[in-house]
N, C-alpha and C positions, 0 to 999 in steps of 0.2 A: 131783347129783354121785354117783358110785359110792361106796357106803358101805364102803370098804376102803382098806387101805394096801398099799404095795409089800411083798411078803413079806420078813420079816426072818429070814434063815437065815445060816449061816456063809458068809462071803465077804468081798469087799473093802469096807472102811469107806467110806461115802459122804460126799462133801463137801457136806453138806446146807446149809451156810451160803453157798455160792458157786454161783450158777446156772450159770456157764460150766463149772466143773469137774464139777458134777452132771450137766449135759447130756452131757458127754463120756463119763462113766462109764455112764450109762443108754443112750446111743446105741450104745455098743459092745456092749451086751447085747441089742439088738434083733436078732432073727433075720432074716437076709436073705430067708428063704423067704416071710415075710408080704408082702414087696414083690413078689417074683417071681410069686406066685400071685394077687395082686390083693386079698388080705385087707386090707392097709393102706388101699387106696383105698376099699374097701367100708365099712370101719369109719369112715373119715373122713367119710362122708356121713350117718352115723346121728346123729339128734338127741341121744341120750344121750351119745354119744362127744364130740360137738362141745360140749355143755354142760360136760363134764369138762375138756376142753381150755381153754375160756374161763375156768373157775373157777381152774384152775392158773395160767393167765397173769395173771388179775386179782389173785390172792392174792400171787403173786411180785412183781408191780409195786408192790403196796401195802405188803407186809410184808417182802419180801426173802428169803423162803424158800418151799419147796414144802410144802403141808400134808400131802401123802401120805408125806413122808419125815421120820421122827422123828430127833432127835439120837441119834447112836450107831447108826443103822440100818446094816445090811449087806445086800447083795443078791447072790444067786447065781443062783437060778432064780426067775423071776417070771412072772406072767400077761402075755403079750405085748400083750393088748388094753389093759390098764391102763398097762402100761409105755409103749406108743406114745402113748396119750393124755397121759400125763405129759410125755413128751419133746416132743410137739407143743406143749403148753402152755408149757414152758420156752422152746421155740423162738420162740413168739409173743411172749413177754416180751423175749427177746434182740433181736427185730426193733426194738424201741423204743430199743435202745442202738446200733443200726447207723447210722453216719454217712451211709450212702448211702440210707437209708430216709427217707420223708417224715413221720416221727413227730415229734410236738411236744415230748415229754419222755420221759425214761427211767425215771422213778419211782425205786424203790429199787435200780435197776441202774446208777445213775450211776457208781458206783465201777468197774464193769466197762467202761463207756464210756470212763472216764478211763484205765483200764489199756490199752485198745486205742490211745488217742491217744498214750500214752507208749511202749508197747512194740510195737505192731503186731499184737497178738493179744488176744482176749478172755480167754484163760487164762494161767496161769503154768506153763510146761512143767516146773518143779520139783515142781509138785503133781500134774499129770496129764501123761503123755508126749504128745508131738505138739502140734498147734496147733488152736485153734478160731478161725476167721476169719469176719468178716461177709461175706455174699455181696454182690457189686456188679455182677453180670451174670447173665443166664440164657441157656441155649442158644437160639439163634435158630431155633427150630422149635416146633411145637405142644407144649405141656406135657402131662404125664401119663405120664411114663416109669415103668417098673417097677424103676428103680434106687433103692436106698436113699439114695444121696448127692444125688439130685435132689429129695428130698422136703422139704427144710428150707431155712431162710433163712440158714443158716451152712454153712461147710465144715469138716468134721472131718478134719484132715490127720493121718495116722499118722506116728509118729516115723520109721519106715523111709523113707517118701516125703520127709519134711521134711529129712532129712539130705543130700539131693541138691540142695537149694535154699538159697541165701543170701538170706533174706527179712528185710526190716525196713520200718519206716514212716519216711517222710521227715519231717524236722523241719517245724514249722509255717511257718518262714520260707520254705520252698520250695513252699508250698501256697496259691496265691492264687485258686484256682478254686472253683466252687460245684457241688454235686451236680446232675447232669442238665443242666449248662450246655452250650451250643454253643461249641465251641472251634475257632477258625480255625487251619489248619496251613499253614505256608509252607515249601515245599521248593525249594531252589535246586540246580541241577545241579553247580555249583562247578568241575567238571573237564571238559575236552573233548579231551584227547589222552593217548595212552599215555606220551609223553615227560613230561608234567606229572605224571602219576600214578607215574612211575618204574617202569612195568611191565617186567619182565625175566625171562629164563629162566636157571636154574642147571643146568648139565650136569656140574658137577664134584663134587658132593656127593651121591652116590647117584642114584636115579632122577630123571629130569627134573622140575624143580619150578619154579613161578613165584612171584613176589611183588611187592608194591607198595613203592615208596620215594618217596612224594610229595616234590616239590622245594619247600623253603622259599625264599621270596624276598620282597623288599619289595613287589613287585607283588601277591603273593598276600595279604600282610597288608592292603594297600589293598582288595583284593577282599573280604576278610572284613569290613572296615569298611562297604563298600558293601552287602553282603548283609544285615548286621545292621540298617543304617539302613532298607533297603527292607522288612525284616520288621517293624520298628517302625512305619514309615509306613503299612503295609498293615493294621495292627491285629491282626496275628497273635498267637496265644497260645503256639504251639509252633512251633519251627523245625526243619528236618531237612536234613542234608547226606548224600550217598550214601557207599557203601563205597569204600575205596581212596583216600581223600582226607585221611588223617590221619597225622601223625608226631608225635614228642615236641615238636619245635619248633613245628609248626603248632598243636598243642593248646594250648601256652602262649600263642601269639598269639591264639587264640580267647578264652581266659580273660581275657587282658589287655584286649582290645577290648571284651568284654562288660562288664567292670567299669568301664572308663574311660568308656564311652559310656552307662552306665545313667542313666535318668531316671525320676522317680516316675510320669510320665504313661504310660509304656510298658506295654502289655498283654502284651508278650512276656516269658515267664518261663523257658521251657525251650528249649534248643537241643541237638539231637543233632548234634554237630559232625563226624559221619562216623565212619569206622573205618579202621584201618590199623596199621602196626607201631610203636605208641607205647609199647613196653616194651622194655628193653635185653636181654632174654633171647634165646638163639639155639636153635632158630629162634624168632622173635618170634610172639606171638599176633596175630591180626587182631582188634584190640580197638575196640569202639565206645564212645564216651564221651558222656554226657548232662551238660550243664552248666546251672547257674543263670544266667540272663541278667543278673540284677542284681548278683550277687556274683562271678560267674566260678567259683564253687566247683563241684567235680565232684559231681553228684547220684547217678550210678551208672555202672558200666561193664559190658561183657559181652564175653567172648572168643568168637569164632566156634567153633561146636562141630562143624561138618562141613566138611571140605576139599572145595573144588570141583575138578573135573577138566575141563580144556579139551581136547577131543578134536581129532583131526586135521581133521575137517570144520569144527568151530567155529573152529579157528585160521585156516583158509583163509577162512571167511566173515567173521570179525571182523578179518582182516588184522592179526593180532598181530605184534609185532616179533621174530619168530623163524621159522625154517623149519618149516612144517607137517609136513614129512616126519619130524620128530622123533617124531611120534606123540602119545600122551597125555601131558599135562603136569599134574601134580598141584600144588595150592596148597601151598607150602612154609611151613606155619605150625605152631605149637604149638597144638593144639586145646584148647578149654575143656572142662572136665568138670563145672562147677557152673553151674546156672541162677541168674542174679541176678534178684531180684524186689523191687520197691518198692511199698509201699502209699502212696497219697496220696488226696486228695479227688477226684482225676481217676479213680482206680480202682486196679486191681492191674496194674502195668506190667512188661513184659519187653521185651527187644530180641532180635530174630532176624536174623542177618546173612546176607542173600542165600540161600546154599545151605541154611542152617538152616531157612528157610521150606519148602523142598522136602523136606528130610530131617527131618521132625518127630518121628520115633520117639525121638530122643535127649532130647526134652524135653516131649513131648505129655502123658505120664502126669502129670508134675508140674504142668503148666499146668492140666490138668483138675481135679486134686485141690485145688489152691489157688484155682481159679476166676479165672483171668487174664481181665482185661477189656480191656486195650489192649496192642497189639504194634507196636513200631516196627521197620521193616524197611529198612535201607539196603542197596542192591544195586549190583552191577556187572554189567550185562547189556545186551542189545539194548533198543531203545525198547519201552516198555510198550504192549502191544496187548490190546484186549478179548478175553477168553476164553482168553488164553494162561496160562503156568504160574503167574504171579503171582496171577491171579484164581482159578484152579482151587484153588490151595493156600489162599488167603485165605478163599474162600467156605466151605471145609470147616471152618475155624476159627470163622467166624461161626456156622455151623450147630451145631457141637459145643460151643462155649464161649459164644457170644453176644458175642464180642470184636470190637473195632474194630481193623482192621489198616491201617497206614499204610506205603506203599512209596515210597521215594525213589531215583531213578536219576540218573546223570550223563549228559552228552552225548557221552561219549568214543566209544563204539562207533558211535553215529549219525554223528558227524563223521568218524571214521576210515574208515567204509565208505560215506560219502555216502548213507546210507539214513535219511531223515528221518521215515518213517512211524512214528507211535506217540507216546506221551507220556513225560514224565519223572517223573511221580508218580501215585499212585492211592491211594484210600481205599475200604475196604470195611467195611460195618457192618450190624447187624441192621435190617431195614426194617419189621418189624411189631411195634409196641410192645405189642400185646396177645398176641403169641405164639400166634396162631390159625392161621397159614398156614405152609406149607412154602416154602423157597427164596425168602424175601423178604429179599434182600440189597441194600443201597444201594451201588452202585459210582459213584465219582466219579473222573474222569481229568483230570489237569492236564498242561499243556504249557508248556515254556519254551524259547526259542530262544537264550538267552545264559547264560553260566555264572553271572552274578550276578543273573539275573532269576528271579522266583518263578513256580512252576508254577501256572497258572490254568485253570479249567474253561472249557468252551465259552461260558459266559455272562460270562466275565471275572472271576469271583470266586475267592477262595481256597477250596479244599475244606475240609470241616469234619468234626469228630467230636463225640460227646457224652461228657461225663464220666459216671462210674459212677452207677447209680441202681437202687434195688430197690423198686418199687411193692409194696404189700401184696398185691395181687391175684395176683402171680406165685407167692407161697408160701402163699396162703390164710391170712394172718396179719394182725395189726393191727386186728382187729375190736373 
C-alpha cells in the first residue's frame, strides 16, 4: 500500500464515515483529463495501484471507513494517482452493496444497502448534492471508454441533471423478480380501428391537431379480462398495451380487473396498460400508465414528451379519418417535461411513448446519467418491420446504455390499410454478456392477429428480457 494519505489542505470537509458520500466528494475531484489521456487505464493496470485499490476496498468492507482519510480531513488539491486508487477502492466496496451484483454480503456497508432499498439512492442528497446510484447495466459495446462516468460500478448523477428526473425506488411489494432473471413479456394489440381509438382531427383551435379518445364499453372491459387471463395463462411477467388505448374510464377498468382477478399463482406483476388522454387537463397529456397486476395500484406514469406529426403522405398511406389535403396534423397534447424513472430489482425503468423513442434528445442525457436499463415503448404506427425506425432507435439505446427496449403496437393501421406485413411487438437487448463485440443486439419480433391475442415469436413463444445485473468483470471490481 502507498505510504501516504490524501493531502489535508483547506477545502471541503470530507464525510469520512460514509462511503457513499465520500465517494461522491472524491469522485468530483478526479480530473477528467486522466481519463481522456489514458492515464487512468494505465495506472489501473499497475500492480502497486491494484494493491492499494484492494486494500482500500477490504478495509472499508471490514471497518466501515477508508484508512487514507482521517477524521476531520479536508481535501482541495490531491495527488490524482492516490485519489483514483482510493475512489476505485471505495467503488469496489460499494459493488458489494449493489443489489444487481452477485455479491454475497455487503460487510460494513449494510447501512448503505439499506438506504438504497429505502430511498433509491446510496447517498442522502441532504449531505452531498445529487445522487449516487448502483449500476444495473453496461453499454452494449466493448468496454474501455475514455469517459470518467464509464469507469465505475456506480452512477454519480449531478444535482443539475437530477432535477429533470422524478426518480424513486418501488416498494418491495411491487418487486417480485430476481437479478438477472429471464422475464417473459406479453404484448397485446388491444385496438384495431380508428373508431375504437377515437382518432380525430381538430381544425377549430389553432393549427390542425389530432388526438385519441378511446371508447369505453362493456365489450372493452371484457376484452381487458380476456387479455389479463391470457397473460396469466402464458406465464408472462410483464404485460404491455400500445399507445392510444387509454382513457380515465379505461384505466379504472384495468385497475379493477387486475385487482379482482389476482391470484397468488400468477407470475404476471406489471402491466403497462397503454397510453392516452387519462388526465382532465386541456389539452390532455398522452399519458402511459404502469400498474401492479396484483393490487391494481399505479406503479408509475409518463407523459409523452414529443408531439408526433402526421404528414400529408402518411395521412394518405394510413387512411386516417380526415382529408389528407389538410396537410400536416400535429398531435394535440400537453407535452411532458419530466422524465419519470423507477428503480426496482428489474432495473432502472423508464417509459418512452412512440415519438419519444425517435426524438431521444429530450431525455437521452438523463437516461445515460442515471444508467437506465429498461425502456417500455407503447407506439401507434405501421406494423413493426425489421430494420425500420423502431429497431434503428432501439439498437442505438442498446449500444449506448445496454438497455432492454420493449416496443408494443396495435393492429389499427394494419387493419385500416389492409397491410398485414410486419409484427405487433419487438424486443431489443444486449447480445454479448462479456461486452467484447460491437453490434451484438438481440432482436425478437412478435406477431398477433387479434386484439386480445398475445404477440408471439416465430417459434410460438413470448419474447423475453432480462432483469438488471452487474457482473464484477464489467467494472473490474469484486475481487
